[in-house]
LOTI-616570 format. One line per field, with one value per residue: residue number from 1; residue in three letters; chain; x, y, z of N, C-alpha, C, O in turn. Coordinates in Angstrom, 3 decimals. Layout:
REM LOTI-616570
i	(NUM:...)
aa	(Ala:...)
ch	(A:...)
nxx	(X:...)
nyy	(Y:...)
nzz	(Z:...)
caxx	(X:...)
cayy	(Y:...)
cazz	(Z:...)
cxx	(X:...)
cyy	(Y:...)
czz	(Z:...)
oxx	(X:...)
oyy	(Y:...)
ozz	(Z:...)
***
This chain:
REM LOTI-616570
i	(1:2:3:4:5:6:7:8:9:10:11:12:13:14:15:16:17:18:19:20:21:22:23:24:25:26:27:28:29:30:31:32:33:34:35:36:37:38:39:40:41:42:43:44:45:46:47:48:49:50:51:52:53:54:55:56:57:58:59:60:61:62:63:64:65:66:67:68:69:70:71:72:73:74:75:76:77:78:79:80:81:82:83:84:85:86)
aa	(Met:Ser:Gln:Gly:Thr:Glu:Leu:Arg:His:Ala:Arg:His:Leu:Ser:Gln:Glu:Gln:Leu:Ala:Gln:Thr:Leu:Ser:Val:Lys:Gln:Ala:Ala:Val:Ser:Lys:Leu:Glu:Arg:Arg:Thr:Asp:Met:Tyr:Ile:Ser:Ser:Leu:Arg:Asn:Phe:Ile:Lys:Ala:Met:Gly:Gly:Asp:Leu:Glu:Ile:Thr:Ala:Lys:Phe:Pro:Asp:Gly:Ala:Ile:Gln:Ile:Ser:Gln:Phe:Glu:Asp:Ile:Ala:Ala:Lys:Thr:Glu:Arg:Gly:Ser:Leu:Thr:Ser:Ser:Gly)
ch	(A:A:A:A:A:A:A:A:A:A:A:A:A:A:A:A:A:A:A:A:A:A:A:A:A:A:A:A:A:A:A:A:A:A:A:A:A:A:A:A:A:A:A:A:A:A:A:A:A:A:A:A:A:A:A:A:A:A:A:A:A:A:A:A:A:A:A:A:A:A:A:A:A:A:A:A:A:A:A:A:A:A:A:A:A:A)
nxx	(-0.550:-1.497:0.298:-1.389:-3.462:-1.992:-1.217:-3.743:-4.602:-2.633:-3.399:-5.688:-8.185:-11.240:-12.238:-14.690:-14.777:-12.689:-13.640:-15.853:-14.600:-13.227:-15.345:-16.381:-17.491:-17.238:-16.303:-14.710:-12.515:-11.508:-10.797:-8.828:-6.891:-6.051:-4.649:-1.624:-0.189:-0.551:-1.853:0.045:-1.412:-3.719:-2.674:-1.732:-4.189:-5.386:-3.671:-3.904:-6.571:-6.330:-5.199:-2.580:0.437:1.921:5.236:7.760:10.905:13.678:16.509:19.956:23.390:24.907:23.287:19.976:16.713:13.790:10.652:8.039:5.849:4.395:2.560:3.390:5.811:4.882:3.321:5.279:6.801:4.952:4.698:7.145:9.210:10.940:13.463:14.504:17.548:19.651)
nyy	(10.370:8.375:7.070:6.736:8.521:10.878:10.966:11.246:13.678:15.352:15.340:16.732:15.504:14.163:11.502:10.591:11.401:9.876:7.333:7.236:7.273:4.850:3.159:2.221:2.160:4.978:4.191:2.008:3.203:4.617:2.468:1.258:3.267:3.191:0.860:-0.855:-2.352:-3.442:-5.024:-4.807:-4.437:-3.222:-0.809:0.223:0.577:2.456:4.652:5.057:5.841:8.382:9.593:8.962:6.986:3.982:3.348:1.038:0.425:-1.657:-1.413:-1.932:-2.492:-2.382:-1.175:-0.277:-1.666:-1.247:-2.342:-3.435:-5.102:-6.791:-8.806:-10.422:-11.417:-12.819:-14.780:-16.193:-17.171:-18.872:-20.786:-21.879:-20.801:-18.948:-19.055:-18.963:-18.059:-19.178)
nzz	(15.041:12.310:9.429:7.245:7.851:7.853:5.151:3.939:5.035:3.977:1.371:1.514:2.017:3.263:5.492:4.629:1.918:0.857:1.432:-0.258:-2.774:-2.624:-2.486:-0.054:3.405:5.645:8.137:7.501:6.289:8.452:10.123:8.514:8.507:11.143:11.382:12.128:10.455:7.068:4.111:1.125:-1.181:-0.159:0.819:-1.609:-2.998:-1.305:-1.605:-4.384:-4.489:-3.554:-5.627:-6.172:-6.722:-5.593:-4.862:-4.363:-3.073:-2.834:-0.936:-1.109:-0.076:-2.433:-4.306:-5.548:-6.003:-7.733:-6.841:-8.623:-8.922:-6.586:-6.663:-8.786:-7.770:-5.534:-6.816:-8.252:-6.140:-4.899:-6.898:-6.778:-8.195:-7.213:-4.819:-1.430:0.103:2.752)
caxx	(-1.303:-0.973:0.767:-2.557:-4.125:-1.113:-1.355:-5.069:-4.603:-1.767:-4.160:-6.878:-9.355:-11.879:-12.469:-15.894:-14.413:-11.874:-14.534:-16.656:-13.710:-12.920:-16.626:-16.523:-18.037:-16.254:-15.721:-13.664:-11.343:-10.985:-10.143:-7.623:-5.898:-5.561:-3.837:-0.174:0.328:-1.607:-1.397:0.525:-2.525:-4.595:-1.977:-1.738:-5.532:-5.567:-2.917:-4.522:-7.813:-5.948:-4.610:-1.148:0.944:2.843:6.493:8.512:12.288:14.532:17.839:21.053:24.649:25.449:22.325:18.560:15.849:12.399:9.746:6.823:4.720:4.458:1.730:4.229:6.765:4.124:2.931:6.475:7.171:3.998:4.982:8.476:10.193:11.909:13.830:15.255:18.797:19.925)
cayy	(10.308:7.301:7.503:6.840:9.778:11.951:11.010:11.767:15.107:16.035:15.431:17.525:14.649:13.660:10.056:10.378:11.518:8.716:6.169:7.259:6.877:3.428:2.440:1.589:3.063:5.819:3.410:1.155:4.063:4.854:1.230:1.097:4.248:2.829:-0.361:-0.668:-3.039:-3.724:-5.613:-3.828:-4.144:-2.258:0.472:0.685:1.074:3.647:5.737:5.319:6.573:9.770:10.106:8.693:5.651:3.457:2.819:0.377:0.199:-2.429:-0.800:-2.809:-1.756:-2.196:-0.559:-0.361:-2.295:-0.851:-3.483:-2.899:-6.019:-7.789:-9.931:-11.298:-12.078:-13.788:-15.881:-16.985:-17.863:-19.960:-21.811:-22.424:-20.212:-18.210:-19.740:-18.110:-18.672:-18.797)
cazz	(13.798:11.463:8.117:6.371:8.175:7.373:3.694:3.600:5.382:3.014:0.111:1.840:1.842:4.470:5.454:3.830:0.501:0.509:1.468:-1.481:-3.874:-2.450:-2.442:1.257:4.409:6.320:9.236:6.934:6.104:9.801:10.566:7.705:8.963:12.475:11.322:12.189:9.278:6.102:2.866:0.156:-2.090:0.519:0.800:-3.003:-3.293:-0.480:-2.243:-5.689:-4.255:-3.326:-6.860:-6.223:-7.035:-4.590:-5.378:-3.307:-3.478:-1.934:-0.951:-0.719:-0.079:-3.777:-5.210:-5.211:-6.993:-7.559:-6.923:-9.229:-8.870:-5.532:-7.060:-9.616:-6.881:-4.742:-7.693:-8.543:-4.910:-4.712:-7.902:-6.522:-9.116:-6.418:-3.579:-0.523:0.570:4.120)
cxx	(-0.673:-0.515:-0.388:-3.296:-3.302:-1.210:-2.673:-5.138:-3.765:-2.472:-5.461:-8.162:-9.926:-11.992:-13.676:-15.591:-13.630:-12.726:-15.368:-15.825:-13.405:-14.170:-16.762:-17.164:-16.907:-15.567:-14.592:-12.382:-10.692:-10.216:-8.827:-6.526:-5.301:-4.669:-2.358:0.517:-0.847:-1.002:-0.942:-0.587:-3.489:-3.964:-1.976:-3.095:-5.820:-4.893:-3.502:-5.798:-7.548:-5.271:-3.129:-0.826:1.928:4.072:7.269:9.893:13.008:15.940:18.857:22.341:25.188:24.440:20.901:17.788:14.427:11.529:8.421:5.630:4.906:3.631:2.543:5.212:6.058:3.750:4.129:6.906:6.256:4.252:6.362:9.534:11.262:12.226:14.591:16.518:18.977:19.847)
cyy	(9.247:7.858:7.648:8.147:10.956:12.095:11.665:13.264:15.902:16.230:16.203:16.754:14.271:12.144:9.746:10.436:10.291:7.449:6.101:6.808:5.383:2.544:1.607:2.605:3.829:5.044:2.510:1.957:4.336:3.635:1.016:2.037:3.881:1.596:-0.022:-1.406:-3.304:-4.384:-4.509:-3.467:-3.137:-0.870:1.064:1.274:2.368:4.846:6.077:6.125:8.053:10.372:9.841:7.283:5.246:2.908:2.251:0.050:-0.596:-1.846:-1.768:-2.001:-1.471:-1.629:-0.758:-0.984:-1.840:-2.078:-2.960:-3.817:-7.059:-9.005:-10.929:-12.083:-13.147:-14.996:-16.780:-17.783:-19.061:-21.103:-22.434:-21.879:-19.443:-19.021:-18.766:-18.840:-18.314:-19.897)
czz	(12.892:10.119:7.138:6.585:7.671:5.859:3.295:3.892:4.382:1.673:0.301:1.560:3.199:4.364:4.588:2.336:0.042:0.483:0.191:-2.690:-3.832:-2.460:-1.170:2.202:5.086:7.440:8.733:6.702:7.461:10.310:9.819:8.187:10.317:12.466:11.404:11.052:8.345:4.877:1.925:-0.816:-1.470:0.514:-0.602:-3.363:-2.556:-1.149:-3.610:-5.543:-3.997:-4.551:-7.009:-6.664:-5.950:-5.299:-4.201:-3.842:-2.401:-2.057:-0.380:-0.733:-1.490:-4.772:-4.745:-6.365:-6.714:-7.788:-7.449:-9.059:-7.775:-5.887:-7.894:-8.750:-6.057:-5.583:-7.990:-7.319:-4.683:-5.690:-7.707:-7.456:-8.380:-5.178:-2.713:-0.100:2.031:5.037)
oxx	(0.546:-0.887:-0.393:-3.707:-3.847:-1.277:-2.709:-5.671:-4.149:-2.175:-6.253:-9.098:-9.186:-11.857:-13.685:-16.090:-13.884:-12.551:-15.563:-16.308:-13.333:-14.062:-17.195:-17.356:-15.760:-14.371:-13.623:-11.283:-9.469:-9.122:-7.824:-5.361:-4.156:-3.997:-1.898:1.668:-1.995:0.204:-1.490:-0.695:-4.024:-4.636:-2.191:-3.164:-6.431:-5.481:-3.592:-6.086:-8.432:-4.823:-2.479:-1.721:2.683:3.960:7.416:10.038:12.959:16.499:18.655:22.387:25.840:24.715:20.650:18.154:13.913:11.655:7.762:4.494:5.514:3.949:2.400:5.422:6.572:3.852:3.999:7.327:6.722:4.043:6.713:10.640:12.379:11.333:15.247:16.545:18.511:20.057)
oyy	(9.221:8.963:8.552:8.804:11.916:13.209:12.531:14.031:17.003:17.169:16.323:17.273:14.083:11.575:8.737:9.611:9.743:6.594:5.023:6.046:4.728:1.318:0.455:3.766:3.380:5.224:2.272:1.438:4.289:3.763:0.636:1.647:4.233:1.320:0.965:-1.119:-3.381:-4.310:-3.407:-2.314:-2.284:0.124:2.264:2.346:3.280:5.924:7.252:6.993:8.886:11.518:10.427:6.487:6.078:2.102:2.904:-0.525:-0.258:-1.790:-2.349:-0.931:-0.452:-1.606:-1.333:-0.850:-2.015:-2.764:-2.144:-3.343:-8.102:-10.117:-12.140:-13.275:-14.254:-16.128:-18.004:-18.934:-20.141:-22.266:-23.399:-22.416:-19.301:-19.607:-17.852:-20.063:-17.271:-19.717)
ozz	(12.724:9.725:6.302:5.629:7.128:5.341:2.421:3.091:3.986:0.935:-0.633:0.953:4.165:3.280:3.882:1.570:-1.030:-0.385:-0.371:-3.528:-4.871:-2.443:-1.202:1.841:5.098:7.668:9.454:6.900:7.592:10.859:10.424:8.267:10.601:13.459:10.830:10.724:8.782:4.641:1.936:-1.232:-2.178:0.240:-0.772:-3.964:-3.114:-1.245:-3.966:-6.367:-4.195:-4.522:-7.875:-6.944:-5.448:-6.223:-3.168:-4.921:-1.218:-3.152:0.687:-1.339:-1.717:-5.972:-3.686:-7.533:-5.609:-8.802:-6.804:-9.053:-8.013:-5.468:-7.727:-8.970:-5.899:-5.111:-7.980:-7.439:-4.318:-5.346:-8.386:-7.519:-8.877:-4.566:-3.214:0.033:2.490:6.236)
***
């Protein structure tokens, strides 16, 4: 069972109910649940449709950083504001 399916079952929702909340067809929910990877925005919308919020935390040996806006990070990377080292 996929994590999306597990989340939906834990919230006692059918694919049809979730599809209605997301304004998509039931088949789209089924396809989304079967994906092994997905955009964070898709996962965020999926969880919001179930009444939740997605929180992502990067864990490092010296602490953790909660990432609240992947869109902001992506925009900065595209503009060259962030550089990767390595």
